[in-house]
LOZAKE-792022 format. One record per residue: residue number from 1; residue in one letter; z negated, x, y of N, C-alpha, C in turn. Coordinates in nm, 3 decimals, decimal comma. Layout:
N
 pos code     n.w     n.u     n.v    ca.w    ca.u    ca.v     c.w     c.u     c.v
 NUM    A       Z       X       Y       Z       X       Y       Z       X       Y
...
END
This chain:
77
 pos code     n.w     n.u     n.v    ca.w    ca.u    ca.v     c.w     c.u     c.v
   1    M -21,352   3,035  33,036 -21,240   3,038  32,947 -21,175   3,176  32,957
   2    T -21,142   3,235  32,846 -21,085   3,368  32,842 -20,933   3,362  32,855
   3    I -20,877   3,453  32,931 -20,733   3,461  32,948 -20,683   3,587  32,879
   4    F -20,583   3,575  32,794 -20,526   3,688  32,722 -20,381   3,708  32,763
   5    W -20,338   3,837  32,766 -20,197   3,869  32,788 -20,133   3,872  32,651
   6    E -20,078   3,760  32,611 -20,011   3,751  32,482 -19,879   3,678  32,503
   7    R -19,809   3,656  32,396 -19,679   3,591  32,404 -19,694   3,440  32,410
   8    C -19,629   3,379  32,507 -19,630   3,234  32,523 -19,555   3,171  32,406
   9    S -19,606   3,062  32,353 -19,543   2,994  32,240 -19,413   2,925  32,278
  10    I -19,393   2,900  32,406 -19,274   2,825  32,448 -19,165   2,918  32,502
  11    C -19,198   3,003  32,597 -19,095   3,088  32,659 -19,089   3,230  32,600
  12    D -19,184   3,267  32,516 -19,189   3,398  32,449 -19,204   3,517  32,543
  13    K -19,256   3,495  32,664 -19,281   3,606  32,756 -19,428   3,644  32,750
  14    H -19,457   3,771  32,775 -19,595   3,818  32,777 -19,657   3,787  32,913
  15    R -19,748   3,692  32,913 -19,818   3,649  33,033 -19,958   3,609  32,993
  16    P -20,045   3,585  33,091 -20,177   3,529  33,056 -20,155   3,390  32,995
  17    I -20,223   3,362  32,886 -20,204   3,235  32,818 -20,338   3,166  32,795
  18    K -20,330   3,036  32,776 -20,444   2,955  32,736 -20,396   2,857  32,631
  19    Q -20,489   2,803  32,555 -20,453   2,709  32,451 -20,424   2,572  32,511
  20    C -20,311   2,514  32,474 -20,270   2,383  32,524 -20,367   2,276  32,476
  21    W -20,399   2,183  32,566 -20,496   2,079  32,531 -20,433   1,974  32,441
  22    L -20,308   1,935  32,468 -20,240   1,833  32,387 -20,193   1,887  32,252
  23    H -20,152   2,014  32,251 -20,101   2,077  32,129 -20,182   2,204  32,102
  24    P -20,295   2,193  32,032 -20,383   2,309  32,013 -20,319   2,426  31,937
  25    E -20,209   2,402  31,868 -20,143   2,510  31,795 -20,059   2,599  31,887
  26    R -20,042   2,558  32,013 -19,960   2,633  32,108 -20,048   2,704  32,211
  27    D -20,005   2,825  32,245 -20,063   2,899  32,356 -19,958   2,901  32,466
  28    V -19,994   2,852  32,585 -19,895   2,838  32,691 -19,932   2,919  32,815
  29    C -19,828   2,966  32,883 -19,848   3,034  33,011 -19,853   2,929  33,121
  30    S -19,886   2,970  33,241 -19,899   2,875  33,351 -19,767   2,808  33,384
  31    Y -19,657   2,882  33,376 -19,526   2,825  33,410 -19,488   2,713  33,313
  32    C -19,505   2,738  33,185 -19,469   2,636  33,085 -19,561   2,515  33,092
  33    C -19,686   2,535  33,124 -19,780   2,424  33,137 -19,743   2,337  33,256
  34    I -19,707   2,399  33,368 -19,677   2,323  33,489 -19,546   2,245  33,475
  35    I -19,447   2,299  33,406 -19,319   2,227  33,393 -19,313   2,141  33,266
  36    C -19,419   2,130  33,194 -19,422   2,052  33,070 -19,391   1,904  33,099
  37    P -19,302   1,842  33,022 -19,270   1,701  33,045 -19,385   1,606  33,010
  38    E -19,481   1,653  32,932 -19,596   1,570  32,894 -19,715   1,591  32,987
  39    R -19,697   1,666  33,094 -19,808   1,698  33,183 -19,871   1,574  33,247
  40    D -19,792   1,472  33,278 -19,846   1,349  33,337 -19,938   1,275  33,240
  41    E -19,915   1,292  33,112 -19,996   1,226  33,010 -20,118   1,309  32,969
  42    C -20,120   1,434  33,007 -20,227   1,526  32,966 -20,353   1,499  33,048
  43    P -20,465   1,467  32,981 -20,588   1,439  33,055 -20,658   1,565  33,106
  44    N -20,627   1,681  33,049 -20,697   1,803  33,087 -20,602   1,923  33,080
  45    P -20,508   1,938  33,176 -20,418   2,053  33,171 -20,495   2,183  33,189
  46    V -20,451   2,286  33,118 -20,524   2,414  33,122 -20,487   2,498  33,243
  47    W -20,373   2,473  33,306 -20,332   2,545  33,426 -20,316   2,446  33,539
  48    F -20,356   2,483  33,659 -20,349   2,396  33,776 -20,245   2,450  33,874
  49    T -20,193   2,362  33,959 -20,088   2,401  34,052 -20,141   2,458  34,182
  50    R -20,271   2,444  34,210 -20,328   2,499  34,333 -20,468   2,554  34,306
  51    V -20,508   2,643  34,392 -20,639   2,705  34,380 -20,738   2,624  34,463
  52    Q -20,851   2,593  34,404 -20,953   2,519  34,476 -21,067   2,614  34,510
  53    I -21,092   2,631  34,641 -21,199   2,718  34,687 -21,309   2,630  34,743
  54    R -21,426   2,648  34,692 -21,540   2,569  34,739 -21,639   2,661  34,807
  55    V -21,670   2,629  34,931 -21,767   2,706  35,008 -21,888   2,616  35,029
  56    S -22,003   2,667  34,993 -22,123   2,585  35,006 -22,162   2,571  35,154
  57    A -22,236   2,465  35,183 -22,280   2,440  35,321 -22,372   2,552  35,368
  58    K -22,455   2,603  35,278 -22,546   2,712  35,313 -22,467   2,836  35,355
  59    R -22,363   2,868  35,282 -22,281   2,984  35,313 -22,211   2,966  35,448
  60    R -22,162   2,844  35,477 -22,099   2,816  35,605 -22,196   2,837  35,720
  61    E -22,322   2,791  35,701 -22,424   2,808  35,805 -22,454   2,955  35,829
  62    E -22,460   3,034  35,721 -22,486   3,177  35,735 -22,373   3,245  35,813
  63    K -22,249   3,207  35,783 -22,134   3,265  35,854 -22,138   3,228  36,002
  64    A -22,168   3,102  36,032 -22,174   3,058  36,172 -22,285   3,131  36,247
  65    R -22,401   3,147  36,183 -22,513   3,216  36,246 -22,478   3,363  36,273
  66    A -22,413   3,428  36,178 -22,374   3,568  36,195 -22,271   3,582  36,308
  67    L -22,177   3,488  36,315 -22,077   3,493  36,421 -22,141   3,474  36,558
  68    E -22,234   3,380  36,570 -22,304   3,359  36,697 -22,381   3,483  36,739
  69    E -22,446   3,547  36,644 -22,523   3,668  36,674 -22,431   3,780  36,723
  70    L -22,316   3,796  36,659 -22,221   3,898  36,703 -22,167   3,869  36,843
  71    L -22,138   3,742  36,868 -22,088   3,706  37,002 -22,193   3,731  37,109
  72    K -22,321   3,705  37,080 -22,428   3,733  37,175 -22,438   3,881  37,205
  73    R -22,425   3,962  37,099 -22,431   4,108  37,117 -22,315   4,157  37,201
  74    L -22,197   4,101  37,180 -22,079   4,142  37,259 -22,094   4,099  37,405
  75    G -22,152   3,982  37,428 -22,170   3,932  37,564 -22,273   4,008  37,643
  76    S -22,374   4,060  37,576 -22,482   4,130  37,646 -22,446   4,275  37,675
  77    S -22,343   4,329  37,615 -22,309   4,471  37,639 -22,209   4,492  37,746
END
């Protein structure tokens, strides 16, 4: 999804905006989306209140292996 720095349809400030799911004629910033009174009824809000970081199991194993290798090198010197 593309984010544009344009004027929010609700607060009129220049911020990154996305098209509202409930009201497609409106472009809303994250602040207006989060405080929207209809947010509880919205099945697909365009802005979220927290960042979700997903780390794959393979990546975790690689990090653990690299850390163990570094610790071995530090212990042997």
